C-alpha positions as CSV (number, residue, x, y, z in Angstrom):
1,M,-0.1,0.4,-0.3
2,I,1.6,3.9,-1.3
3,D,1.5,5.9,1.3
4,T,0.4,9.3,0.7
5,S,0.3,11.2,4.0
6,P,1.4,14.3,3.9
7,G,4.8,13.0,5.7
8,A,5.5,10.6,3.3
9,L,4.7,13.7,0.9
10,A,7.5,15.8,2.1
11,F,9.3,12.8,2.5
12,L,9.6,12.7,-1.3
13,L,9.8,16.0,-1.7
14,I,13.2,16.2,0.2
15,A,14.5,12.8,-1.0
16,G,13.8,14.8,-5.5
17,L,15.6,18.0,-4.3
18,L,18.5,15.8,-2.4
19,A,19.2,13.9,-5.4
20,G,19.2,16.7,-7.8
21,G,22.1,17.9,-5.7
22,V,23.8,14.5,-5.7
23,N,23.8,13.9,-9.5
24,A,25.4,17.4,-9.9
25,V,27.7,16.7,-7.8
26,A,29.2,13.6,-7.3
27,G,26.7,11.4,-9.0
28,G,24.5,8.9,-7.5
29,G,21.0,11.0,-6.3
30,S,18.8,8.3,-8.0
31,L,20.1,6.1,-5.5
32,L,18.6,8.6,-3.1
33,V,14.9,8.5,-5.0
34,F,15.1,5.0,-5.5
35,P,14.5,4.1,-1.5
36,A,12.4,6.8,-1.2
37,L,10.2,5.2,-3.4
38,L,10.5,2.6,-1.6
39,A,10.1,3.3,1.5
40,V,6.5,4.6,1.1
41,G,5.5,1.6,-0.1
42,F,6.2,1.8,-3.9
43,P,7.0,-2.2,-5.7
44,P,10.7,-2.0,-6.6
45,L,9.5,-1.4,-10.9
46,T,7.4,1.1,-10.5
47,A,9.9,2.3,-7.9
48,N,12.7,2.3,-10.8
49,V,10.7,3.6,-13.4
50,T,9.0,6.7,-11.9
51,N,12.5,7.4,-10.4
52,S,13.6,7.0,-13.9
53,V,11.1,10.0,-15.3
54,A,11.6,11.7,-12.1
55,Q,15.3,12.7,-12.8
56,W,15.3,13.9,-16.1
57,P,14.1,18.0,-14.6
58,G,17.5,17.5,-12.8
59,Y,19.6,16.6,-16.0
60,V,17.7,19.9,-17.5
61,G,19.0,21.7,-14.3
62,L,22.4,20.1,-14.4
63,V,23.4,21.0,-17.9
64,I,21.9,24.1,-17.8
65,G,23.7,25.1,-14.8
66,A,27.2,23.8,-16.3
67,R,26.4,24.6,-19.5
68,E,29.5,26.8,-20.6
69,D,31.8,23.6,-19.7
70,L,30.0,22.1,-22.8
71,K,31.6,24.5,-25.4
72,G,34.2,23.4,-27.3
73,Q,33.2,19.5,-26.8
74,R,31.1,18.9,-30.8
75,R,32.1,16.2,-31.7
76,R,32.2,14.3,-28.6
77,I,28.7,15.4,-27.4
78,L,27.3,14.0,-31.2
79,L,29.4,10.6,-31.1
80,T,28.4,9.5,-27.1
81,S,24.7,11.0,-27.8
82,A,24.1,8.9,-30.7
83,V,25.4,5.4,-28.9
84,A,23.4,6.8,-26.0
85,V,20.3,6.8,-27.6
86,V,20.5,3.6,-28.9
87,G,21.7,1.8,-25.2
88,S,19.2,3.2,-23.7
89,A,16.5,2.1,-26.0
90,V,18.0,-1.6,-25.5
91,G,18.0,-1.0,-22.3
92,C,14.1,0.0,-21.6
93,G,13.2,-2.2,-24.0
94,L,14.8,-5.6,-21.8
95,L,12.9,-3.6,-18.7
96,L,9.7,-4.2,-20.5
97,V,10.2,-7.4,-22.2
98,L,12.0,-9.1,-19.5
99,P,9.9,-11.1,-16.9
100,G,9.2,-8.9,-13.7
101,A,11.1,-11.4,-11.4
102,V,14.1,-10.7,-13.7
103,F,14.0,-7.5,-12.5
104,D,13.6,-8.4,-8.8
105,T,16.9,-10.8,-8.9
106,I,18.8,-8.3,-10.7
107,V,18.2,-5.1,-9.5
108,P,20.1,-5.2,-5.8
109,V,23.2,-6.7,-7.6
110,L,22.7,-3.4,-9.8
111,V,22.3,-1.5,-6.5
112,L,25.4,-3.2,-5.2
113,L,27.7,-2.9,-8.3
114,A,26.4,0.7,-8.5
115,S,27.7,1.9,-5.0
116,A,30.7,0.1,-4.9
117,M,31.7,2.0,-8.4
118,M,30.5,5.2,-6.4
119,A,32.8,4.1,-3.4
120,L,35.9,3.6,-5.9
121,G,35.7,7.1,-7.7
122,P,38.4,8.4,-6.2
123,T,40.7,5.0,-6.9
124,I,39.7,5.2,-10.6
125,K,40.2,9.0,-10.8
126,K,44.1,7.2,-8.9
127,W,44.5,4.5,-12.2
128,I,44.4,7.1,-15.0
129,G,46.3,10.0,-13.1
130,T,46.0,13.9,-13.7
131,P,43.8,14.6,-17.3
132,E,45.7,16.3,-20.6
133,P,43.4,18.3,-22.3
134,G,43.8,18.2,-25.6
135,A,45.0,14.7,-26.5
136,P,42.6,12.7,-28.5
137,D,39.9,10.4,-27.2
138,R,40.3,6.7,-27.1
139,T,37.1,6.5,-29.0
140,A,37.4,3.1,-30.1
141,V,37.0,2.3,-26.7
142,L,34.5,5.4,-25.7
143,L,31.6,4.8,-27.3
144,P,31.0,1.1,-27.0
145,A,31.7,1.8,-23.4
146,V,28.8,4.6,-23.5
147,F,26.4,2.3,-24.8
148,L,26.8,0.1,-22.2
149,A,26.3,2.8,-20.0
150,A,23.3,3.9,-21.5
151,V,21.8,0.4,-21.4
152,Y,22.2,0.0,-17.9
153,G,20.5,3.5,-17.4
154,G,17.7,2.5,-19.5
155,Y,17.2,-0.9,-17.7
156,F,17.7,0.4,-13.7
157,G,19.6,4.1,-13.4
158,G,21.1,3.7,-10.6
159,A,24.3,6.4,-10.1
160,L,24.2,6.4,-13.8
161,G,26.4,8.8,-13.1
162,V,28.9,7.6,-11.6
163,V,29.3,5.1,-14.4
164,L,29.4,6.7,-16.9
165,I,31.5,9.9,-15.4
166,A,33.5,7.3,-14.4
167,T,33.3,5.7,-18.4
168,L,34.3,9.3,-19.3
169,S,37.6,9.5,-17.3
170,L,39.2,6.6,-18.3
171,C,38.4,6.8,-22.5
172,T,39.2,10.5,-22.5
173,H,41.7,13.4,-21.6
174,E,40.3,16.1,-20.7
175,K,39.3,18.0,-17.4
176,L,37.2,16.8,-14.9
177,V,35.2,19.7,-14.6
178,R,34.5,19.7,-18.2
179,L,33.3,15.7,-18.3
180,N,31.2,16.3,-15.9
181,A,29.2,18.7,-17.8
182,L,29.2,15.7,-20.4
183,K,28.2,13.2,-17.8
184,G,24.7,15.3,-17.4
185,W,24.4,15.8,-20.7
186,L,24.6,12.2,-21.8
187,S,22.1,11.4,-18.6
188,L,19.3,13.6,-20.0
189,V,20.1,12.0,-22.8
190,I,19.2,8.9,-21.9
191,A,16.8,9.9,-19.3
192,S,14.8,11.5,-22.3
193,V,14.5,8.5,-23.9
194,T,13.3,6.3,-21.0
195,V,10.8,9.1,-20.4
196,A,9.3,8.6,-23.9
197,I,9.4,5.0,-23.8
198,F,8.5,4.5,-20.2
199,S,5.1,6.8,-20.3
200,L,4.2,4.5,-23.4
201,G,4.2,1.0,-22.1
202,A,5.4,1.0,-17.8
203,P,3.7,1.6,-14.8
204,V,4.9,5.1,-14.2
205,N,3.2,6.8,-10.6
206,W,2.8,10.3,-12.4
207,L,1.7,11.7,-8.7
208,A,5.3,11.5,-7.8
209,V,6.5,11.8,-10.9
210,A,4.5,14.9,-10.3
211,L,6.1,15.7,-6.8
212,L,9.7,15.1,-7.2
213,A,10.2,16.3,-11.0
214,P,10.8,20.1,-10.1
215,T,12.7,19.5,-6.9
216,T,15.1,17.1,-8.9
217,L,15.0,20.4,-11.6
218,V,16.1,23.2,-8.9
219,G,18.4,20.8,-6.8
220,G,20.2,20.0,-10.1
221,F,21.1,23.1,-11.1
222,L,21.6,24.5,-7.6
223,G,24.3,21.3,-7.4
224,A,26.0,22.2,-10.1
225,K,26.8,25.7,-9.5
226,V,28.4,24.7,-6.1
227,A,29.5,21.5,-7.3
228,R,33.2,22.7,-6.7
229,R,32.7,24.1,-3.1
230,L,30.8,21.4,-1.7
231,P,32.6,18.5,0.0
232,E,31.7,15.6,-2.4
233,N,33.6,13.0,0.0
234,V,30.5,13.1,2.8
235,L,28.3,13.0,-0.3
236,R,30.0,10.3,-1.7
237,W,30.1,8.0,1.0
238,S,26.7,9.0,2.2
239,V,25.4,8.0,-1.1
240,V,27.3,4.2,-0.3
241,V,25.9,3.6,2.5
242,L,22.8,4.6,1.6
243,G,22.7,2.2,-2.0
244,V,24.7,-1.0,-0.1
245,A,21.9,-0.7,2.2
246,V,19.0,-0.7,-0.1
247,G,20.7,-3.7,-2.0
248,I,21.4,-5.5,1.1
249,Y,17.5,-5.3,1.6
250,L,16.7,-6.1,-1.8
251,L,18.3,-9.2,-1.6
252,L,16.4,-10.3,2.1
253,R,12.7,-8.8,0.5
């Protein structure tokens, strides 16, 4: 039974605001909304598709707030956007075609893997070393990697930003602040495809979307503006702990 009390609605509003900000700063904000929806009584599949649709305005806010850092990345944007559209459509198709039992089995693993990627973020950055602006991208690796990340985003999407920033960091030689802006753009592309497909064939709860969407938009815009000032480690580890807790809960339920 879904809880529609004023307290539950306020809880979702706060979760949406925090998620938009966390997506802009560290990635992984969707791992805040997903358990919030579970907490007020949504089934996992409904929570997933509702979360995916509700995140879209947050990515709009992120892109608007970081638009200056997208300048000069036209070729990279066009190439990665094309494969992201196809990959996200494949992921959405898998979610809608495969039995619900498959999602119930896979999603705890995806949550735990996404949380692990979030925790390993600094280690990945050490592995890749200091970015060198101007060096050519590893396009032969970048495009298939973005495609797979988009499939993941279309199917589940929790911590999609973490997956994307790790992929971009490993496959390009660019400043991380500019990659963060590209991450936001690709997240928006993937989310746009999921909104279009899920609106037609998935159990989206539009009341929850109406509550969450404005707050993710505001959170994404503000988060992009203050991304360099907030304590990223605190945010990242908060999401990691929450993600692990949700993954364990889903495994045991």
